C-alpha positions as CSV (number, residue, x, y, z in Angstrom):
1,M,-1.9,-5.1,8.6
2,K,-3.7,-5.0,12.1
3,I,-6.4,-2.5,13.4
4,G,-6.7,-1.5,17.0
5,S,-8.8,-3.5,19.4
6,G,-12.1,-2.6,21.1
7,H,-14.1,-2.2,17.9
8,R,-17.8,-3.1,17.7
9,V,-18.7,-4.9,14.6
10,V,-21.9,-6.6,13.1
11,I,-20.9,-10.1,12.0
12,P,-23.2,-12.1,9.7
13,V,-23.7,-15.5,11.2
14,K,-22.3,-17.3,8.2
15,D,-19.0,-15.7,8.9
16,I,-18.9,-16.1,12.6
17,L,-16.1,-18.6,12.4
18,K,-13.7,-15.8,11.2
19,Y,-14.0,-14.1,14.6
20,P,-13.0,-16.5,17.3
21,S,-11.4,-13.6,19.5
22,A,-14.6,-11.5,19.4
23,C,-17.1,-11.4,22.3
24,L,-20.7,-10.9,22.1
25,T,-21.7,-7.2,22.8
26,N,-25.3,-7.9,24.0
27,D,-27.3,-10.7,25.4
28,L,-28.7,-13.2,22.9
29,L,-32.4,-13.5,23.8
30,S,-35.1,-16.0,22.8
31,E,-37.7,-15.0,20.2
32,S,-39.9,-13.8,23.1
33,D,-37.0,-11.9,24.5
34,S,-37.9,-13.4,27.9
35,T,-34.8,-15.8,28.2
36,V,-31.2,-15.1,27.8
37,L,-29.8,-17.8,25.5
38,V,-26.2,-16.6,25.5
39,P,-25.0,-13.8,27.9
40,A,-23.0,-10.7,26.7
41,H,-19.2,-10.8,26.7
42,V,-19.0,-14.6,26.0
43,P,-16.3,-15.1,23.6
44,I,-17.3,-16.5,20.2
45,K,-14.4,-18.9,20.5
46,Q,-16.1,-20.4,23.6
47,L,-19.4,-21.0,21.7
48,I,-17.7,-22.6,18.8
49,E,-15.8,-25.0,21.1
50,S,-19.0,-26.0,22.9
51,Y,-20.1,-28.0,19.8
52,E,-18.6,-31.1,18.2
53,K,-18.3,-29.5,14.9
54,P,-17.3,-25.8,14.6
55,G,-19.8,-25.2,12.0
56,D,-22.5,-26.5,14.1
57,I,-22.9,-23.1,15.8
58,I,-23.9,-21.5,12.3
59,N,-26.7,-24.1,12.0
60,V,-28.0,-23.4,15.7
61,F,-28.1,-19.7,15.1
62,N,-29.9,-20.1,11.7
63,D,-32.4,-22.4,13.4
64,M,-33.0,-19.7,15.9
65,G,-33.6,-17.2,13.2
66,I,-30.4,-15.1,14.1
67,Q,-28.8,-13.7,10.9
68,K,-26.2,-11.6,12.4
69,I,-24.8,-10.7,15.8
70,E,-23.1,-7.7,17.3
71,A,-19.8,-8.3,18.8
72,T,-16.6,-6.5,20.2
73,I,-13.1,-7.3,18.8
74,T,-11.1,-7.7,21.9
75,Q,-7.7,-8.4,20.0
76,D,-6.0,-7.1,16.8
77,L,-8.4,-7.2,13.8
78,T,-6.7,-8.1,10.7
79,L,-7.1,-6.3,7.4
80,E,-8.8,-9.4,6.0
81,N,-11.4,-9.2,8.8
82,L,-11.9,-5.5,8.3
83,L,-12.5,-6.0,4.6
84,D,-15.0,-8.6,5.2
85,Q,-16.9,-6.1,7.5
86,L,-16.5,-3.2,4.9
87,S,-17.9,-5.8,2.1
88,V,-21.0,-6.1,4.2
89,L,-21.4,-2.3,4.9
90,D,-20.6,-1.2,1.5
91,P,-20.1,-3.8,-1.2
92,S,-19.0,-1.1,-3.6
93,I,-15.6,-0.9,-1.7
94,K,-12.9,-2.5,-3.9
95,I,-9.2,-2.8,-3.2
96,V,-6.2,-3.9,-5.4
97,N,-6.1,-7.7,-5.5
98,P,-3.4,-8.7,-2.7
99,E,-2.2,-11.4,-5.1
100,V,-1.3,-8.9,-7.8
101,N,0.5,-6.8,-5.2
102,E,2.5,-9.9,-4.0
103,K,3.5,-10.7,-7.6
104,A,4.8,-7.2,-8.2
105,L,6.6,-7.2,-4.8
106,G,8.1,-10.5,-5.7
107,L,9.5,-9.2,-9.0
108,L,10.8,-6.2,-7.4
109,K,12.6,-8.1,-4.9
110,T,14.1,-10.4,-7.7
111,I,15.2,-7.3,-9.7
112,F,16.7,-5.5,-6.7
113,L,18.6,-8.5,-5.6
114,S,19.9,-9.1,-9.1
115,L,21.1,-5.6,-9.5
116,E,22.9,-5.6,-6.0
117,S,24.9,-8.8,-7.1
118,D,25.4,-7.5,-10.7
119,P,25.2,-3.8,-11.4
120,G,25.0,-4.6,-15.0
121,F,22.0,-6.8,-14.8
122,V,19.3,-6.0,-17.4
123,I,15.7,-6.0,-15.9
124,P,13.2,-8.1,-17.6
125,K,11.2,-5.3,-19.5
126,A,8.4,-7.6,-20.7
127,E,7.7,-9.0,-17.3
128,L,7.8,-5.6,-15.6
129,E,5.5,-4.0,-18.2
130,A,3.2,-7.1,-17.6
131,I,2.9,-6.6,-14.0
132,G,2.5,-2.9,-14.5
133,Q,-0.5,-3.5,-16.7
134,E,-1.9,-5.9,-14.1
135,L,-1.6,-3.2,-11.5
136,S,-3.0,-0.6,-13.9
137,H,-6.2,-2.8,-14.3
138,E,-6.5,-3.2,-10.5
139,I,-6.2,0.6,-10.0
140,R,-8.8,1.3,-12.6
141,E,-11.2,-0.9,-10.6
142,T,-10.3,-0.1,-7.2
143,S,-12.5,2.5,-5.2
144,Q,-9.9,3.6,-2.8
145,I,-6.2,3.2,-2.3
146,A,-5.3,3.3,1.5
147,L,-6.2,-0.4,2.2
148,S,-4.4,-1.3,-1.0
149,L,-0.9,-0.2,0.1
150,V,1.6,-2.9,1.3
151,S,3.2,-2.8,4.6
152,A,7.0,-2.4,4.8
153,Q,8.8,-5.7,5.2
154,E,12.0,-6.1,7.2
155,G,14.8,-6.2,4.7
156,Y,12.6,-5.3,1.7
157,Y,11.6,-1.7,2.6
158,A,12.8,-0.3,-0.8
159,E,10.7,-2.7,-2.8
160,A,7.5,-2.2,-0.8
161,H,8.1,1.7,-1.0
162,M,8.4,1.4,-4.9
163,L,5.3,-0.6,-5.1
164,N,3.3,1.6,-2.8
165,V,4.4,4.8,-4.8
166,A,3.4,3.1,-8.2
167,L,0.0,2.5,-6.5
168,L,-0.4,5.9,-5.2
169,C,0.7,7.5,-8.4
170,G,-1.7,5.4,-10.4
171,Y,-4.6,6.1,-8.3
172,I,-4.1,9.9,-8.4
173,V,-3.7,9.9,-12.1
174,K,-6.9,7.9,-12.4
175,R,-8.8,10.6,-10.4
176,M,-7.1,13.3,-12.4
177,A,-8.2,11.5,-15.7
178,Q,-11.8,11.2,-14.4
179,T,-12.0,15.0,-14.2
180,G,-10.2,15.6,-17.5
181,Q,-7.0,16.9,-16.0
182,T,-4.9,14.4,-17.8
183,E,-5.1,11.3,-20.3
184,D,-6.1,7.9,-19.1
185,N,-2.9,6.3,-20.6
186,M,-0.9,8.3,-18.0
187,I,-2.0,5.6,-15.4
188,D,0.1,3.0,-17.0
189,K,3.1,5.3,-17.4
190,A,2.9,6.6,-13.8
191,I,2.7,3.0,-12.4
192,L,5.7,1.9,-14.4
193,A,7.6,4.9,-13.4
194,G,6.8,4.3,-9.6
195,L,8.0,0.7,-10.0
196,L,11.4,1.9,-11.2
197,F,12.1,5.3,-9.8
198,D,14.2,4.3,-6.9
199,I,15.7,1.1,-8.3
200,G,19.1,2.8,-8.9
201,N,19.7,2.5,-5.1
202,A,20.3,-1.2,-5.7
203,V,23.7,-0.4,-7.4
204,L,24.9,2.2,-4.8
205,P,27.1,1.2,-1.9
206,K,25.2,-0.4,0.9
207,E,27.4,1.4,3.5
208,I,25.9,4.7,2.0
209,T,22.3,3.5,1.4
210,E,21.8,1.7,4.6
211,K,23.9,4.4,6.9
212,K,21.8,5.3,9.9
213,G,23.6,8.5,10.7
214,K,23.9,11.8,8.8
215,L,25.5,11.4,5.3
216,T,28.7,13.3,4.5
217,S,28.6,15.7,1.6
218,E,30.5,13.1,-0.6
219,E,28.0,10.4,0.4
220,L,25.1,12.7,-0.2
221,G,26.4,13.2,-3.7
222,V,26.6,9.5,-4.4
223,M,23.1,9.0,-2.9
224,R,21.7,11.7,-5.0
225,G,22.9,9.7,-8.2
226,H,20.2,7.1,-7.6
227,A,17.8,9.0,-9.8
228,L,20.0,9.1,-12.9
229,E,20.9,5.4,-12.1
230,S,17.2,4.4,-12.0
231,A,16.7,6.1,-15.4
232,H,19.6,4.4,-16.8
233,I,18.7,1.0,-15.7
234,G,15.2,1.6,-17.4
235,E,16.9,2.6,-20.7
236,R,19.2,-0.3,-20.6
237,A,16.2,-2.6,-20.4
238,G,14.7,-0.9,-23.5
239,I,12.2,1.6,-22.0
240,T,12.1,4.5,-24.3
241,D,8.9,6.4,-23.2
242,A,10.2,10.0,-22.3
243,D,7.4,10.8,-19.8
244,I,8.5,7.6,-17.7
245,L,12.2,8.3,-18.0
246,N,12.1,12.0,-17.5
247,G,9.7,11.4,-14.5
248,I,12.3,9.0,-12.9
249,R,15.3,11.4,-13.5
250,S,13.6,14.3,-12.1
251,H,11.5,12.9,-9.1
252,H,13.9,14.8,-6.7
253,E,13.4,18.3,-8.3
254,R,11.6,20.8,-6.3
255,Y,9.2,23.7,-7.3
256,D,11.6,26.3,-5.9
257,G,14.6,24.9,-7.8
258,S,16.2,23.5,-4.8
259,G,16.0,19.8,-6.0
260,Y,18.3,17.7,-8.3
261,P,20.0,16.8,-10.6
262,Q,19.1,19.8,-12.7
263,K,17.5,22.2,-10.4
264,L,14.5,22.5,-12.4
265,E,11.8,25.0,-11.4
266,G,7.9,24.9,-11.4
267,E,6.3,23.7,-14.5
268,E,9.8,22.7,-15.8
269,I,9.5,19.7,-13.8
270,P,7.8,16.7,-15.5
271,F,4.2,15.8,-14.6
272,I,5.3,12.3,-13.6
273,A,8.2,13.6,-11.6
274,R,5.9,15.7,-9.6
275,L,3.7,12.8,-9.0
276,L,6.6,10.7,-7.8
277,A,8.0,13.5,-5.5
278,V,4.6,13.8,-3.6
279,T,4.0,10.0,-3.3
280,D,7.5,9.4,-2.3
281,T,7.4,11.7,0.5
282,F,4.0,10.6,1.6
283,D,4.7,6.9,1.8
284,A,8.1,7.5,3.4
285,M,6.5,9.5,6.2
286,T,3.6,7.3,6.7
287,T,5.5,4.0,6.9
288,R,6.6,2.6,10.1
289,R,10.2,1.4,10.0
290,V,12.7,-0.2,12.5
291,H,14.5,3.1,12.9
292,K,11.7,5.6,12.6
293,G,8.0,5.8,13.5
294,A,5.2,6.8,11.1
295,V,3.4,10.0,11.0
296,S,-0.2,10.7,10.4
297,T,-1.5,11.3,6.7
298,K,-2.5,14.8,8.0
299,A,1.0,15.7,9.2
300,S,2.7,14.2,6.1
301,S,0.3,16.1,3.9
302,S,1.1,19.4,5.8
303,V,4.8,18.7,5.2
304,I,4.3,18.2,1.5
305,I,2.1,21.3,1.1
306,S,4.4,23.5,3.0
307,S,7.5,22.4,1.1
308,N,5.8,23.3,-2.2
309,E,4.8,26.8,-1.0
310,T,8.5,27.7,-0.2
């Protein structure tokens, strides 16, 4: 993930080697402020390269009593660098451990590929539940969710989408549980449902799931079968929790009864299904893909709200 250029940041001297593309915003002056030691706009990379060893610049700044510098990022700022800055500004900010996300994404890729080659493949329930527990722990610890979401990967959009929906569902339920609107154990159920809700697409014909143009009525009927397929795949693996399975089956139901497969209305729609419907739409709209751009979170939220009012 990359952030736009032109941002001013305050860099602790100890972390200066992480920002070679940044430029000094202001002149670095001597202790008496009478001499310009380093003029503004000099790239940090140039300063680093002027010493025999990269780390020498840190020692020099420390000897000068300089603990931090103001700099301007002139190229893309990576998520890692942004998080470094956030940790300085607000140490309380915590995100989901990227290694846990990578593990979950790897498992989803394996499951999806296995089902594509063998529709009868039985997914590893114990392994899936274990990664679900790891994600649940991370969600309970994290202070926000936006920077925890994974980027869509070419060829693996479905897997990244399921992981993001799981993270979003888990985080929403955590916030609801904190205000007494639901039970804490629903976090675990919502995350597991998110990891599985679209897995049925793996067993559908690729000429339908990957079709760029408008689907025919027959193709649309096949595509709509993915919700029931997903629940069936979960059942075949030994998942018996009704909240999870009903949530997966009904995640395309709509409050006005226009959804599928049962045309449920309002409160008839299971709680987890409602969560999946909202987060599914949100992540799909805010994710940039090869054949479509991303919309803003404000725009996607407006669509979700208006669709629930009809």
